[in-house]
PLY file of the C-alpha trace (Angstrom):
ply
format ascii 1.0
element vertex 392
property float x
property float y
property float z
element edge 391
property int vertex1
property int vertex2
end_header
68.84 98.93 -4.67
65.43 100.61 -4.12
62.22 101.58 -5.88
60.56 105.02 -5.64
56.86 105.77 -5.91
54.57 108.49 -4.44
57.37 109.89 -2.44
58.44 106.73 -0.59
60.52 103.76 -1.51
60.70 100.03 -0.44
63.56 97.63 -0.78
63.19 94.94 -3.51
63.24 91.90 -1.13
60.24 93.31 0.71
58.30 93.59 -2.53
59.00 89.90 -3.40
57.82 88.70 0.01
54.60 90.67 -0.33
53.86 89.17 -3.77
54.32 85.66 -2.50
51.96 86.36 0.38
49.27 87.63 -2.00
49.62 84.49 -4.14
49.14 82.23 -1.07
45.98 84.07 -0.03
44.55 83.75 -3.54
45.23 79.99 -3.63
43.50 79.55 -0.29
40.45 81.45 -1.53
40.26 79.23 -4.68
40.58 76.07 -2.56
37.87 77.23 -0.16
35.39 78.05 -2.93
35.92 74.69 -4.89
33.39 71.71 -5.02
33.31 69.81 -1.66
33.67 65.92 -1.59
30.42 63.85 -1.71
29.24 62.65 1.73
29.17 58.88 2.52
25.72 57.26 2.03
23.79 56.91 5.22
22.63 53.48 6.42
18.94 52.73 5.88
16.82 53.80 8.74
15.34 50.28 9.22
18.66 48.38 9.27
20.59 46.36 6.67
18.57 44.84 3.81
17.75 41.10 3.72
15.61 39.02 1.35
12.71 37.15 2.91
10.10 34.73 1.58
7.41 32.44 2.88
8.38 28.72 2.97
7.35 26.64 -0.03
4.41 24.30 0.63
4.40 20.97 -1.22
3.13 17.41 -0.96
6.24 15.27 -0.47
7.30 11.71 0.30
10.32 10.70 2.33
12.71 8.46 0.40
15.56 6.21 1.45
18.43 5.63 -0.98
20.94 2.79 -1.05
23.80 1.53 -3.18
23.34 -1.97 -4.55
24.51 -4.40 -7.19
22.86 -6.13 -10.12
22.95 -9.92 -10.06
21.79 -12.53 -12.54
18.62 -14.47 -11.86
20.32 -17.58 -13.28
24.06 -18.22 -13.16
25.25 -21.56 -14.54
28.70 -23.13 -14.71
28.70 -25.37 -17.78
30.81 -28.42 -16.94
31.52 -31.68 -18.73
29.27 -34.58 -17.67
31.32 -37.25 -19.45
35.03 -37.62 -20.18
36.53 -37.44 -23.65
38.25 -35.24 -26.20
36.55 -31.97 -27.15
35.85 -32.01 -30.88
33.48 -29.06 -31.60
32.59 -25.60 -30.27
29.41 -23.96 -31.58
29.36 -20.43 -30.13
31.24 -17.15 -30.17
32.59 -15.85 -26.87
30.17 -13.40 -25.27
27.19 -14.02 -27.51
23.56 -14.43 -26.50
22.43 -18.06 -26.39
19.01 -19.63 -26.00
18.14 -22.58 -23.82
18.90 -25.80 -25.70
21.49 -24.31 -28.09
24.40 -26.67 -28.85
27.63 -25.38 -27.27
30.23 -28.20 -27.26
30.62 -31.70 -28.66
32.75 -34.34 -26.93
33.95 -37.26 -29.08
30.82 -39.51 -29.07
32.30 -42.66 -30.65
33.23 -44.51 -27.41
29.74 -43.83 -26.07
28.07 -45.01 -29.28
29.92 -48.32 -28.86
28.77 -48.48 -25.23
25.16 -48.02 -26.35
25.45 -50.85 -28.90
27.01 -53.13 -26.26
24.31 -52.32 -23.71
21.56 -52.95 -26.25
23.06 -56.35 -27.13
23.20 -57.30 -23.46
19.57 -56.29 -23.07
18.61 -58.54 -26.01
20.60 -61.40 -24.47
18.93 -60.92 -21.09
15.52 -60.78 -22.72
16.22 -64.12 -24.45
17.31 -65.69 -21.17
14.16 -64.41 -19.50
11.98 -65.90 -22.24
13.73 -69.28 -21.93
13.35 -69.26 -18.13
9.68 -68.46 -18.53
9.14 -71.49 -20.82
11.03 -73.70 -18.43
8.81 -72.54 -15.58
5.66 -73.27 -17.58
6.86 -76.83 -18.37
7.76 -77.42 -14.75
4.32 -76.27 -13.71
2.57 -78.69 -16.10
4.73 -81.60 -14.97
4.25 -80.71 -11.32
0.48 -80.89 -11.73
0.92 -84.46 -13.10
3.33 -85.32 -10.29
6.19 -85.86 -12.72
8.36 -83.08 -11.18
9.24 -82.54 -7.57
8.21 -79.42 -5.66
11.86 -78.37 -5.36
12.30 -78.43 -9.14
9.30 -76.12 -9.54
10.79 -73.74 -6.98
14.11 -73.74 -8.84
12.45 -72.87 -12.15
10.48 -70.10 -10.43
13.66 -68.49 -9.04
15.43 -68.83 -12.41
12.57 -66.98 -14.11
12.59 -64.25 -11.47
16.37 -63.85 -11.76
16.13 -63.63 -15.56
13.57 -60.84 -15.17
15.92 -58.91 -12.85
18.73 -59.36 -15.34
16.56 -57.79 -18.03
15.83 -54.77 -15.83
19.54 -54.35 -15.06
20.40 -54.56 -18.77
17.69 -52.02 -19.55
19.12 -49.63 -16.93
22.63 -50.09 -18.34
21.31 -49.24 -21.80
19.63 -46.10 -20.44
22.88 -45.07 -18.75
24.84 -45.58 -21.98
22.26 -43.54 -23.92
22.50 -40.70 -21.36
26.29 -40.65 -21.59
26.00 -40.48 -25.36
23.54 -37.61 -24.99
25.92 -35.81 -22.61
28.58 -35.68 -25.34
26.48 -32.87 -26.86
26.67 -30.03 -24.31
23.72 -27.63 -24.65
22.80 -24.35 -22.95
20.75 -25.06 -19.79
19.40 -21.47 -19.65
19.06 -18.49 -21.97
21.49 -15.61 -21.45
24.93 -14.27 -22.30
27.71 -16.83 -22.48
31.24 -16.20 -21.26
34.46 -17.16 -23.04
35.39 -20.80 -23.64
37.63 -22.26 -20.97
38.80 -25.25 -23.06
39.93 -25.42 -26.70
39.20 -28.12 -29.24
41.44 -31.16 -28.83
41.70 -31.03 -25.05
40.69 -33.94 -22.88
37.85 -33.01 -20.56
36.80 -34.93 -17.48
33.29 -35.57 -16.21
31.01 -38.17 -14.75
29.71 -39.30 -11.36
33.15 -40.44 -10.18
34.94 -37.16 -11.02
35.25 -34.84 -8.03
35.76 -31.67 -10.11
34.47 -31.91 -13.70
36.09 -29.67 -16.29
34.63 -26.15 -16.45
33.77 -25.35 -20.06
32.15 -21.88 -19.74
29.52 -19.94 -17.77
26.14 -18.45 -18.67
24.24 -15.65 -16.93
20.64 -14.69 -17.63
19.97 -10.99 -18.27
16.21 -10.48 -18.52
14.83 -10.20 -15.91
17.64 -9.22 -13.53
18.00 -8.88 -9.76
19.13 -5.80 -7.82
20.38 -6.57 -4.31
21.07 -3.98 -1.61
21.55 -3.71 2.16
19.46 -1.42 4.36
20.25 -0.35 7.89
18.40 -1.72 10.88
16.75 1.65 11.56
15.45 1.88 7.98
14.18 -1.68 8.21
12.28 -0.80 11.39
10.70 2.18 9.61
9.46 -0.13 6.87
8.22 -2.66 9.42
6.24 0.01 11.27
4.66 1.14 8.01
3.66 -2.45 7.21
2.11 -2.86 10.65
0.04 0.31 10.26
-0.89 -0.35 6.63
-0.25 -3.90 5.35
-0.46 -2.68 1.74
2.57 -0.45 2.44
4.81 -3.43 3.28
8.13 -3.99 1.56
7.25 -7.18 -0.31
5.92 -6.24 -3.72
6.54 -2.51 -3.25
7.71 -0.55 -6.31
11.15 1.07 -6.15
13.19 3.28 -8.47
16.60 2.16 -9.73
19.30 3.88 -11.76
22.75 3.03 -13.09
25.81 5.00 -12.02
25.75 7.17 -15.16
22.01 7.89 -15.13
19.96 10.68 -13.57
16.53 10.35 -12.11
15.05 6.88 -11.61
14.43 5.45 -15.11
14.11 1.78 -14.04
11.30 0.35 -11.96
11.56 -2.82 -9.90
9.60 -4.72 -7.28
10.87 -6.07 -3.97
10.61 -9.87 -4.13
12.87 -10.92 -1.24
13.87 -9.69 2.22
16.31 -11.76 4.24
15.17 -13.51 7.43
17.70 -11.93 9.80
19.82 -8.83 10.35
23.56 -9.25 9.90
24.98 -9.07 13.43
28.31 -7.71 12.27
27.14 -4.98 9.89
23.71 -4.22 11.38
22.08 -4.42 7.95
19.57 -6.66 6.24
19.65 -7.80 2.61
16.77 -7.01 0.27
16.33 -7.76 -3.44
14.27 -6.37 -6.27
13.53 -7.85 -9.69
13.20 -5.70 -12.79
12.93 -6.04 -16.55
16.13 -5.67 -18.56
14.94 -5.98 -22.13
17.49 -3.47 -23.46
20.36 -5.26 -21.63
21.46 -1.93 -20.11
22.09 -3.51 -16.71
24.89 -6.05 -16.52
25.24 -8.57 -13.67
27.89 -7.31 -11.28
27.32 -3.61 -12.04
26.54 -1.16 -9.23
23.58 1.20 -9.05
21.37 3.25 -6.75
17.90 2.46 -5.48
15.33 4.52 -3.65
12.24 3.36 -1.84
9.47 5.23 -0.07
10.02 5.69 3.68
6.70 7.43 4.35
3.28 8.05 2.90
2.79 11.38 1.02
2.29 14.36 3.35
2.13 18.17 3.17
5.37 19.87 4.20
7.13 23.27 4.29
10.46 23.59 2.49
13.25 26.18 2.59
16.66 26.40 0.89
19.35 24.48 2.70
21.42 27.68 2.77
18.79 29.28 5.03
19.56 26.79 7.82
21.82 27.99 10.66
23.58 25.60 13.03
23.76 26.56 16.70
25.67 23.76 18.42
23.21 20.83 18.27
20.23 22.95 17.19
19.11 23.92 13.71
17.71 27.44 13.32
15.86 29.39 10.66
16.04 33.21 10.77
12.69 34.91 10.29
11.70 38.59 10.22
8.81 39.84 12.32
7.95 43.52 12.84
11.26 44.51 11.25
13.39 42.44 13.64
15.15 39.10 13.22
13.52 36.25 15.15
15.31 32.84 15.14
13.21 29.67 15.19
14.38 26.21 16.19
13.34 23.68 13.52
13.47 19.93 12.94
14.90 19.04 9.55
13.72 16.43 7.09
15.28 15.16 3.85
16.19 17.13 0.73
13.38 17.29 -1.84
14.15 18.80 -5.26
16.98 20.89 -3.85
14.99 22.20 -0.85
15.12 21.07 2.77
11.93 19.70 4.32
11.09 21.30 7.69
9.40 18.73 9.91
8.42 21.18 12.67
9.13 24.64 14.09
8.03 26.74 11.10
4.63 28.21 10.14
3.38 28.82 6.57
3.13 32.60 7.19
6.68 32.99 8.52
9.03 35.23 6.53
12.29 33.30 6.22
15.57 35.05 5.50
16.84 33.47 2.29
19.49 36.06 1.34
21.68 38.30 3.47
21.86 35.82 6.31
25.20 37.25 7.49
23.47 40.56 8.24
20.59 38.91 10.14
21.49 38.93 13.83
18.90 37.71 16.35
16.89 40.68 17.60
18.53 43.16 15.20
16.53 45.51 12.99
16.62 44.75 9.26
14.96 45.97 6.10
12.97 43.07 4.64
12.85 42.82 0.88
10.36 40.34 -0.66
11.72 37.28 -2.48
10.52 33.85 -3.57
11.64 30.28 -2.93
11.94 28.43 -6.23
0 1
1 2
2 3
3 4
4 5
5 6
6 7
7 8
8 9
9 10
10 11
11 12
12 13
13 14
14 15
15 16
16 17
17 18
18 19
19 20
20 21
21 22
22 23
23 24
24 25
25 26
26 27
27 28
28 29
29 30
30 31
31 32
32 33
33 34
34 35
35 36
36 37
37 38
38 39
39 40
40 41
41 42
42 43
43 44
44 45
45 46
46 47
47 48
48 49
49 50
50 51
51 52
52 53
53 54
54 55
55 56
56 57
57 58
58 59
59 60
60 61
61 62
62 63
63 64
64 65
65 66
66 67
67 68
68 69
69 70
70 71
71 72
72 73
73 74
74 75
75 76
76 77
77 78
78 79
79 80
80 81
81 82
82 83
83 84
84 85
85 86
86 87
87 88
88 89
89 90
90 91
91 92
92 93
93 94
94 95
95 96
96 97
97 98
98 99
99 100
100 101
101 102
102 103
103 104
104 105
105 106
106 107
107 108
108 109
109 110
110 111
111 112
112 113
113 114
114 115
115 116
116 117
117 118
118 119
119 120
120 121
121 122
122 123
123 124
124 125
125 126
126 127
127 128
128 129
129 130
130 131
131 132
132 133
133 134
134 135
135 136
136 137
137 138
138 139
139 140
140 141
141 142
142 143
143 144
144 145
145 146
146 147
147 148
148 149
149 150
150 151
151 152
152 153
153 154
154 155
155 156
156 157
157 158
158 159
159 160
160 161
161 162
162 163
163 164
164 165
165 166
166 167
167 168
168 169
169 170
170 171
171 172
172 173
173 174
174 175
175 176
176 177
177 178
178 179
179 180
180 181
181 182
182 183
183 184
184 185
185 186
186 187
187 188
188 189
189 190
190 191
191 192
192 193
193 194
194 195
195 196
196 197
197 198
198 199
199 200
200 201
201 202
202 203
203 204
204 205
205 206
206 207
207 208
208 209
209 210
210 211
211 212
212 213
213 214
214 215
215 216
216 217
217 218
218 219
219 220
220 221
221 222
222 223
223 224
224 225
225 226
226 227
227 228
228 229
229 230
230 231
231 232
232 233
233 234
234 235
235 236
236 237
237 238
238 239
239 240
240 241
241 242
242 243
243 244
244 245
245 246
246 247
247 248
248 249
249 250
250 251
251 252
252 253
253 254
254 255
255 256
256 257
257 258
258 259
259 260
260 261
261 262
262 263
263 264
264 265
265 266
266 267
267 268
268 269
269 270
270 271
271 272
272 273
273 274
274 275
275 276
276 277
277 278
278 279
279 280
280 281
281 282
282 283
283 284
284 285
285 286
286 287
287 288
288 289
289 290
290 291
291 292
292 293
293 294
294 295
295 296
296 297
297 298
298 299
299 300
300 301
301 302
302 303
303 304
304 305
305 306
306 307
307 308
308 309
309 310
310 311
311 312
312 313
313 314
314 315
315 316
316 317
317 318
318 319
319 320
320 321
321 322
322 323
323 324
324 325
325 326
326 327
327 328
328 329
329 330
330 331
331 332
332 333
333 334
334 335
335 336
336 337
337 338
338 339
339 340
340 341
341 342
342 343
343 344
344 345
345 346
346 347
347 348
348 349
349 350
350 351
351 352
352 353
353 354
354 355
355 356
356 357
357 358
358 359
359 360
360 361
361 362
362 363
363 364
364 365
365 366
366 367
367 368
368 369
369 370
370 371
371 372
372 373
373 374
374 375
375 376
376 377
377 378
378 379
379 380
380 381
381 382
382 383
383 384
384 385
385 386
386 387
387 388
388 389
389 390
390 391
């Protein structure tokens, strides 16, 4: 099969191959003249960007914080002072009681009888004393007239003296009986919150000077004011001692401290140090201190835990940076700064955290530009592009 044109002819397969070749050339031309892909962005001429800022300057105070426990100023175990059957209870478990409030009544009838008996014996002894006194007076008159021997006068004198001693003994016995009768009415020795009753009405309770372990009736703890006790390390105690030596008014005794409960923020309670122990615990290496504070709202309960902070230095001017700007190099702490477009590390000495920022004790100047963002791109000596920031 063939095709004729202008006097020559080509076979059909040749024509198909030529058409395909023309199509390929056209596609290549279209591809060559299309939109080229966008080039990759070039790196900044000065190096990777980092955010820098001058360190914050503030007047700060170093603080030491400890965990401690609230304790009652007064803790009393109310025990029976005489034996007998419990007949009355005059409080509700857990209520507030005032000093002198009636709590329990022990059957007073046996002790009322003892008081009556002791009073009768006192009257009898007083009568005997009066009789012995009259006998002594008669013997004295007769002795002056030589009607009575000297020995008789001595006998009457000793009888009178013995009768007087008997009166004093009877008076003491009456006082003892009256005290025992008074002890049948058990009152609150201090003001505070009372615990639950340990004995119910009708039980026999034991008490008195001959009872080794009197019956425990209940306990009372005072709540206002309240103590807060805590242990500080030996090194912290030495810091406080050095401050007191330099400035006696900065000593621990009487110093004001901040206290908070476990669910509180800030330091809403204020106390004063009123006791520091006289020796350091050899096993723990700590020393016990105690503060006293008001507890009018009864928010602090004896036995509860809390936190306390106390000043460890006088106020001073310091430079602060974010804790995230600190780099650790083995045992050294570094801060990356930018100078003349290059990263310059500085070895610093760290202080405590103050309001979320780290205090720099030494190694940093107020005019230094500290890298606070992009620290992974800040290599010592490398060129960077510094962008201004601010430490909040």
